[in-house]
VOTI-540996 format. One line per field, with one value per residue (C-alpha): x, y, z; residue number from 0. Coordinates in steps of 0.25 Angstrom, whole numbers. Example, Ala and Ser with C-alpha at 12.3 -4.5 7.8 and 13.67 -1.06 7.14 Angstrom:
<pts>
X <- 49;55 .
Y <- -18;-4 .
Z <- 31;29 .
pos <- 0;1 .
</pts>
This chain:
<pts>
X <- -221;-221;-229;-244;-254;-269;-272;-282;-295;-309;-321;-320;-308;-300;-284;-284;-269;-255;-244;-231;-217;-213;-201;-193;-186;-196;-196;-205;-218;-218;-228;-227;-232;-227;-232;-231;-239;-243;-249;-257;-251;-245;-237;-240;-233;-234;-221;-219;-209;-204;-190;-180;-183;-174;-176;-167;-166;-156;-155;-150;-136;-132;-119;-119;-105;-93;-85;-92;-87;-96;-110;-120;-133;-145;-157;-170;-169;-183;-193;-204;-216;-231;-242;-250;-248;-252;-246;-232;-226;-221;-214;-223;-223;-221;-234;-234;-239;-239;-228;-221;-212;-201;-194;-183;-189;-184;-189;-187;-189;-181;-176;-164;-151;-139;-124;-119;-130;-131;-139;-147;-154;-163;-168;-179;-180;-190;-184;-192;-187;-189;-204;-205;-190;-185;-171;-166;-153;-150;-138;-129;-122;-113;-106;-92;-94;-102;-93;-102;-116;-125;-138;-149;-156;-170;-169;-176;-168;-160;-147;-141;-128;-121;-111;-103;-110;-106;-117;-118;-130;-143;-147;-135;-126;-113;-106;-92;-89;-84;-96;-103;-115;-115;-126;-135;-144;-155;-168;-182;-195;-205;-217;-223;-237;-243;-248;-260;-262;-275;-286;-277;-268;-270;-262;-253;-256;-245;-239;-226;-224;-216;-224;-214;-219;-218;-215;-221;-212;-206;-191;-181;-180;-163;-158;-145;-135;-122;-109;-103;-93;-96;-105;-116;-126;-126;-138;-146;-154;-161;-166;-177;-179;-182;-174;-184;-197;-204;-206;-201;-202;-195;-202;-212;-205;-214;-206;-213;-218;-225;-230;-229;-238;-233;-239;-230;-238;-237;-222;-223;-222;-232;-227;-239;-232;-242;-238;-239;-247;-255;-270;-273;-289;-286;-278;-264;-266;-278;-270;-259;-269;-276;-263;-259;-273;-271;-257;-261;-274;-265;-257;-251;-236;-226;-226;-217;-210;-213;-226;-223;-237;-237;-251;-249;-255;-268;-271;-257;-255;-263;-260;-260;-262;-270;-259;-245;-237;-223;-212;-214;-224;-222;-234;-242;-258;-264;-268;-282;-285;-294;-295;-311;-310;-310;-300;-290;-278;-270;-273;-271;-256;-255;-258;-249;-238;-240;-240;-227;-229;-227;-238;-237;-246;-256;-256;-255;-269;-267;-258;-270;-280;-275;-272;-286;-293;-286;-286;-302;-303;-294;-300;-313;-307;-303;-318;-314;-324;-337;-339;-346;-334;-327;-336;-336;-322;-319;-333;-325;-319;-332;-336;-338;-325;-316;-325;-313;-302;-293;-283;-273;-273;-269;-271;-287;-287;-296;-298;-289;-294;-283;-288;-303;-304;-292;-297;-310;-302;-293;-304;-312;-300;-299;-315;-312;-300;-309;-319;-313;-303;-314;-307;-293;-287;-286;-281;-270;-266;-263;-259;-247;-244;-242;-232;-224;-220;-207;-210;-222;-235;-240;-255;-253;-246;-257;-267;-259;-259;-275;-277;-268;-276;-289;-289;-291;-305;-301;-288;-298;-306;-295;-291;-304;-305;-290;-288;-302;-311;-321;-331;-327;-339;-337;-341;-353;-352;-357;-347;-336;-340;-341;-327;-320;-327;-339;-337;-327;-331;-332;-331;-333;-333;-339;-343;-358;-366;-364;-379;-377;-375;-374;-363;-354;-352;-344;-339;-331;-332;-343;-351;-353;-358;-364;-367;-361;-363;-374;-366;-352;-342;-343;-339;-331;-323;-308;-307;-320;-322;-329;-335;-342;-348;-341;-349;-342;-350;-346;-352;-345;-349;-341;-338;-327;-317;-318;-308;-315;-306;-309;-300;-297;-291;-286;-279;-287;-291;-299;-304;-310;-312;-321;-329;-341;-351;-354;-365;-364;-363;-358;-355;-341;-338;-325;-320;-309;-306;-302;-293;-289;-298;-299;-306;-305;-310;-315;-316;-319;-316;-317;-329;-326;-333;-328;-326;-322;-315;-314;-311;-323;-331;-333;-345;-352;-361;-372;-380;-380;-390;-388;-396;-400;-399;-401;-395;-390;-375;-369;-379;-376;-380;-379;-375;-377;-371;-376;-365;-369;-362;-367;-355;-356;-343;-343;-340;-332;-332;-327;-338;-334;-343;-341;-345;-341;-332;-325;-325;-331;-334;-330;-335;-332;-342;-340;-354;-357;-360;-374;-376;-379;-377;-378;-367;-370;-361;-366;-357;-359;-361;-358;-356;-368;-372;-373;-365;-361;-361;-356;-352;-343;-331;-321;-323;-338;-349;-364;-367;-378;-380;-384;-386;-382;-389;-384;-388;-399;-400;-403;-416;-417;-428;-433;-428;-438;-434;-426;-419;-406;-395;-386;-375;-369;-374;-389;-403;-405;-392;-395;-408;-404;-392;-402;-411;-400;-395;-409;-410;-396;-399;-412;-405;-394;-405;-411;-399;-395;-407;-407 .
Y <- 82;98;105;108;113;115;128;131;136;142;135;123;115;115;116;130;132;125;127;133;127;130;124;129;141;150;143;151;145;141;132;119;105;90;78;63;51;43;28;18;14;1;4;13;18;30;36;47;54;50;45;53;52;59;63;61;66;65;78;78;82;89;92;107;111;115;103;91;83;92;90;98;94;101;98;103;115;115;122;114;118;120;112;125;140;144;156;161;157;167;166;166;169;159;153;148;134;126;119;105;96;92;78;74;67;69;65;68;62;54;48;41;44;37;41;54;62;75;72;86;86;95;96;104;110;119;130;131;144;151;146;149;144;130;126;118;111;108;98;92;78;81;70;70;73;85;98;108;111;123;123;132;136;143;157;162;152;158;149;147;140;131;121;116;127;141;152;156;166;167;153;146;138;131;118;119;105;107;100;88;88;103;110;123;126;137;142;144;148;138;146;148;153;152;166;167;166;169;159;148;153;156;167;167;153;142;131;129;133;132;135;135;120;113;116;111;115;112;108;120;118;118;118;111;112;104;100;86;77;65;59;53;64;68;65;74;69;79;75;82;80;86;89;86;82;83;77;78;74;78;91;93;95;95;100;95;82;73;60;52;41;34;25;19;13;12;16;29;32;43;50;58;67;71;83;83;96;91;85;75;76;63;52;51;36;40;53;41;31;42;46;32;29;41;36;23;29;39;31;44;41;50;43;47;37;47;56;65;73;82;84;99;104;110;120;123;133;141;132;139;125;112;103;105;96;98;89;75;71;80;88;92;92;99;88;93;88;76;65;65;77;78;90;78;87;75;68;82;83;70;70;81;73;64;75;72;82;97;105;117;129;123;109;115;113;99;100;103;99;84;85;89;80;68;72;71;57;50;55;50;37;34;36;48;57;54;58;71;76;73;79;93;93;92;99;112;114;117;130;142;149;140;142;150;141;134;125;125;141;142;157;154;148;153;146;135;131;120;113;113;115;106;95;94;94;83;74;77;72;60;59;59;51;40;42;40;29;21;24;18;31;43;56;47;44;59;61;50;56;69;65;59;73;78;91;100;95;104;104;98;86;84;86;74;65;67;62;50;46;49;52;66;69;69;78;87;89;91;101;109;108;112;123;130;134;123;119;107;99;87;72;66;54;44;48;48;33;29;34;32;20;17;27;19;13;24;16;23;19;24;19;16;26;25;24;9;4;-10;-6;-4;-17;-22;-37;-40;-49;-40;-39;-46;-38;-27;-15;-3;9;19;30;36;35;17;10;-1;-10;-14;-27;-23;-26;-14;-18;-8;-10;0;6;4;10;11;24;22;14;2;-10;-7;-13;-7;-6;0;2;4;14;16;29;31;16;6;-6;-14;-16;-22;-23;-28;-24;-15;-14;1;8;-3;1;-10;-13;-18;-21;-18;-20;-17;-21;-9;-16;-2;7;21;31;27;34;23;26;21;29;43;39;37;32;33;21;21;8;7;-5;-12;-6;-12;-20;-22;-32;-25;-36;-50;-61;-73;-86;-93;-83;-94;-108;-119;-123;-128;-121;-113;-99;-91;-77;-68;-56;-46;-37;-25;-15;-2;5;9;0;-17;-21;-31;-36;-50;-52;-59;-67;-69;-77;-70;-63;-74;-75;-87;-84;-72;-69;-61;-50;-43;-33;-25;-11;-9;-23;-32;-47;-57;-67;-81;-88;-99;-103;-113;-108;-118;-110;-107;-92;-79;-77;-66;-67;-56;-53;-40;-37;-38;-24;-22;-33;-35;-47;-56;-63;-78;-87;-101;-110;-122;-136;-142;-155;-168;-175;-190;-193;-204;-204;-207;-215;-206;-197;-193;-184;-173;-176;-184;-177;-171;-175;-187;-194;-192;-198;-210;-213;-212;-223;-232;-231;-235;-247;-252;-251;-259;-270;-272;-271;-282;-292;-290;-296;-308 .
Z <- 78;80;88;92;101;105;111;121;114;120;116;111;112;100;96;93;89;88;98;97;100;113;117;128;124;116;104;94;88;74;65;61;64;68;75;82;86;97;100;109;121;123;136;147;159;168;175;185;175;162;161;152;137;127;114;103;89;78;70;54;52;40;34;33;39;27;32;28;40;49;48;56;63;71;80;87;75;68;77;84;78;81;74;72;72;87;92;97;110;119;134;145;160;171;174;190;193;205;212;209;216;208;205;195;182;168;154;140;125;116;102;99;91;87;84;88;96;101;113;118;132;137;150;156;170;177;186;198;203;189;184;168;167;162;164;150;149;135;136;123;123;111;101;98;83;85;83;87;91;94;103;103;115;114;112;124;133;145;145;159;157;145;146;133;126;121;119;104;105;114;111;103;111;105;110;115;118;131;139;137;138;134;140;139;150;148;154;144;148;144;146;132;129;115;109;103;86;82;87;90;99;115;120;130;135;139;129;139;151;165;177;187;192;178;163;150;139;126;126;119;105;105;91;91;79;78;70;69;61;53;44;54;61;74;80;91;103;112;125;133;148;161;172;183;183;170;156;143;128;115;116;128;143;157;168;181;187;178;176;162;155;143;131;122;110;94;95;104;117;122;136;143;154;164;173;188;185;175;177;165;162;155;160;153;150;141;135;130;126;117;112;109;102;94;91;86;78;70;61;54;57;64;78;88;98;110;112;124;130;143;149;151;164;160;171;176;163;154;142;127;122;124;118;112;102;100;93;88;100;111;116;128;132;142;153;153;139;137;127;127;117;101;105;110;113;117;103;96;101;97;83;83;85;74;63;59;46;46;40;29;31;22;30;44;46;47;60;68;60;59;75;78;71;73;90;87;79;87;100;94;89;104;107;117;109;101;87;91;98;86;76;84;85;69;66;73;58;52;59;51;57;48;36;30;33;24;32;21;24;39;37;36;49;60;74;73;60;59;71;68;53;51;60;52;38;44;48;35;27;35;33;17;16;24;16;3;7;14;27;22;25;32;36;44;31;27;40;39;26;30;41;31;25;29;24;28;23;11;8;-5;2;12;0;-5;6;7;-7;-6;8;1;-13;-22;-17;-3;-6;-13;-1;8;0;0;15;18;7;7;16;12;23;31;39;50;46;53;62;53;42;52;57;42;38;53;55;66;78;85;99;108;123;136;150;163;177;179;186;202;202;196;208;204;194;205;212;223;227;240;254;258;246;232;219;227;221;227;217;219;224;224;231;230;243;246;255;252;244;237;221;214;200;192;179;169;159;145;133;118;111;98;86;87;95;104;113;129;140;153;165;179;186;201;204;190;189;181;188;180;165;157;141;130;118;119;105;99;110;120;134;144;158;162;176;181;197;206;221;231;240;247;254;247;237;223;210;201;186;172;161;169;177;191;204;219;227;242;247;263;271;275;285;300;300;314;323;326;333;339;342;351;349;357;369;380;380;387;389;376;368;355;352;339;338;327;324;314;307;300;291;290;281;267;264;267;282;290;304;310;320;332;341;356;367;381;373;366;352;346;332;321;308;296;292;280;275;263;266;275;277;290;291;303;308;317;325;337;349;359;374;385;396;405;407;400;388;379;364;355;340;336;329;340;345;348;350;350;362;365;379;379;392;393;403;411;408;414;422;413;417;413;402;393;380;367;357;345;355;351;358;351;359;370;382;385;390;380;384;399;400;390;401;413;407;404;418;424;414;418;432;431;423;435;447;439;437;451;456;447 .
pos <- 0;1;2;3;4;5;6;7;8;9;10;11;12;13;14;15;16;17;18;19;20;21;22;23;24;25;26;27;28;29;30;31;32;33;34;35;36;37;38;39;40;41;42;43;44;45;46;47;48;49;50;51;52;53;54;55;56;57;58;59;60;61;62;63;64;65;66;67;68;69;70;71;72;73;74;75;76;77;78;79;80;81;82;83;84;85;86;87;88;89;90;91;92;93;94;95;96;97;98;99;100;101;102;103;104;105;106;107;108;109;110;111;112;113;114;115;116;117;118;119;120;121;122;123;124;125;126;127;128;129;130;131;132;133;134;135;136;137;138;139;140;141;142;143;144;145;146;147;148;149;150;151;152;153;154;155;156;157;158;159;160;161;162;163;164;165;166;167;168;169;170;171;172;173;174;175;176;177;178;179;180;181;182;183;184;185;186;187;188;189;190;191;192;193;194;195;196;197;198;199;200;201;202;203;204;205;206;207;208;209;210;211;212;213;214;215;216;217;218;219;220;221;222;223;224;225;226;227;228;229;230;231;232;233;234;235;236;237;238;239;240;241;242;243;244;245;246;247;248;249;250;251;252;253;254;255;256;257;258;259;260;261;262;263;264;265;266;267;268;269;270;271;272;273;274;275;276;277;278;279;280;281;282;283;284;285;286;287;288;289;290;291;292;293;294;295;296;297;298;299;300;301;302;303;304;305;306;307;308;309;310;311;312;313;314;315;316;317;318;319;320;321;322;323;324;325;326;327;328;329;330;331;332;333;334;335;336;337;338;339;340;341;342;343;344;345;346;347;348;349;350;351;352;353;354;355;356;357;358;359;360;361;362;363;364;365;366;367;368;369;370;371;372;373;374;375;376;377;378;379;380;381;382;383;384;385;386;387;388;389;390;391;392;393;394;395;396;397;398;399;400;401;402;403;404;405;406;407;408;409;410;411;412;413;414;415;416;417;418;419;420;421;422;423;424;425;426;427;428;429;430;431;432;433;434;435;436;437;438;439;440;441;442;443;444;445;446;447;448;449;450;451;452;453;454;455;456;457;458;459;460;461;462;463;464;465;466;467;468;469;470;471;472;473;474;475;476;477;478;479;480;481;482;483;484;485;486;487;488;489;490;491;492;493;494;495;496;497;498;499;500;501;502;503;504;505;506;507;508;509;510;511;512;513;514;515;516;517;518;519;520;521;522;523;524;525;526;527;528;529;530;531;532;533;534;535;536;537;538;539;540;541;542;543;544;545;546;547;548;549;550;551;552;553;554;555;556;557;558;559;560;561;562;563;564;565;566;567;568;569;570;571;572;573;574;575;576;577;578;579;580;581;582;583;584;585;586;587;588;589;590;591;592;593;594;595;596;597;598;599;600;601;602;603;604;605;606;607;608;609;610;611;612;613;614;615;616;617;618;619;620;621;622;623;624;625;626;627;628;629;630;631;632;633;634;635;636;637;638;639;640;641;642;643;644;645;646;647;648;649;650;651;652;653;654;655;656;657;658;659;660;661;662;663;664;665;666;667;668;669;670;671;672;673;674;675;676;677;678;679;680;681;682;683;684;685;686;687;688;689;690;691;692;693;694;695;696;697;698;699;700;701;702;703;704;705;706;707;708;709;710;711;712;713;714;715;716;717;718;719;720;721;722;723;724;725;726;727;728;729;730;731;732;733;734;735;736;737;738;739;740;741;742;743;744;745;746;747;748;749;750;751;752;753 .
</pts>
């Protein structure tokens, strides 16, 4: 709830100031605080544009009229306040930007209201002909029990038309009951900069902008007051939407082409809007995963059903802040922000959304101190940073520049003391509570109690909650560290391990070095378990399966579960889960079959290797051998073809064996890269004379000639015992027949003589 921002700073990247409210229409900056919550995703979807969502709220009504039968109600009258003073906002000139194709899309944010409800719709639209202007249509559907209603538009708005409203003064319009819905149309200049206010500011840099091609702004604050009859209160429902492409939460509006990602978990729905103009350094899914994990880890109450986040295009605009949180749970974060940083802006703004309490002057430091501390410790617990990075972030509060700072006295603050020293003191309070309660309670106990306060939390109330969580000694220490300039120091890793438990499993994933050729293997009809590493790109043929020994390493202090995934062109195609002990490293094989030719980027947790897939190369016949080269009629010849694949990818061909250009055999041949094989087929030759034998792929062929001789005239011979034939013809059979004929003739002659 409320509004908060991280300002851009030089040198070390730290949050350096709180932002200002920047609703369209030039609302002034004031100070204050608020917050909301997130959680681990159970459902995930991606949409090209979000659907229309409404933002409804039922405002309280009080009997303030002289007529007891008439009651009054109001909505949107409280200023949306920053969590920390960061400077004043001012108007700014138009910022040029590139062109964008328009298409229809709407979005918004909603809660439900029962009974008679005034329905207000704020519709935002770019004005391409007037860069630096955004058109707003304010529409009201008013129930019968309402007898009068007045609406306020931003003081700097230019009203372009009304229907059902009469002008009272420059910014106040009264409903005249002549139209349903009643509308006010106006234009605003959303360009807002934050002026430097001490070391926390960043002068002249944007927190809200219309580039002429897209716009990022907060909705107009439109105070509405009404009178109605009857005992039951008349509610108020606000819908924020866009007339063209874009997305809207309850407070933040983006106008332009977007892709929208969602995760739902722990009774919350997280919406991450990624503009077409934004380049994400971290994947949207990873951002949502981090925020939902943080939601689960932060057990401090004040969870909103909707969390709306815009990835603000980083390079297109000279932003004045790294991140900006406003309202219950709306925020934007520069798209270049990463998750593997102790100064995790995504989580910093998320923690702000969980701060449901308001602070007094003395407890103002807790707004940024707790957000900075929890952003760092949650990032550590998510295994995105090591203890050293976490320690360095908090140890910044030890710097001599803060030696005269008493956190409960904002007038003593120097160089963002509330962020740096505030985070260190918040962490130390957490440590003290854990030590005093044997880790049964933590600073979250205090955080949760603060969220139960409806009035701004005083220093005495803060210390009371610290004592309730950790005891009188912890309260005394917290008093000293917040009300005096006492030196505070960062704790070491061994104490952190003892009081937070062992450093959690810190599991990382990577590809093996490409030089490990055996860590990249391929299986297919061309080759089996063949090493293909050694150089990039890896070259494959279609329908080959690449197996990679992905590296899983646990650099943490406890055994943990791993979930290693293999992605192809950003899409996960394979995954394996398991357990890995602290300090261990192992290989986990993951594979994917590449069906289509193309150039692919194969990745594991950011490590990538290029794979080029092609149709199989054409293998070719390079030589032919026939044996024997001379034979008699009916003899058989063995024809051997040498087939070579001299390409860097597998090759294939169909070898055709021909006899005088007539195919007598075919053989499908598949070869790994840079290999040669032989194929042999036999053929019987019955006709005498020269015969041309060849082998080829049907278009080209290599030939060998053989000669078939005629059969010689048989010569009778005596047979010896054991002589056998191999068929019904041939020399052995002819000799036997001749001998029988001679014997038979002799017997016949002898009988005749007798």
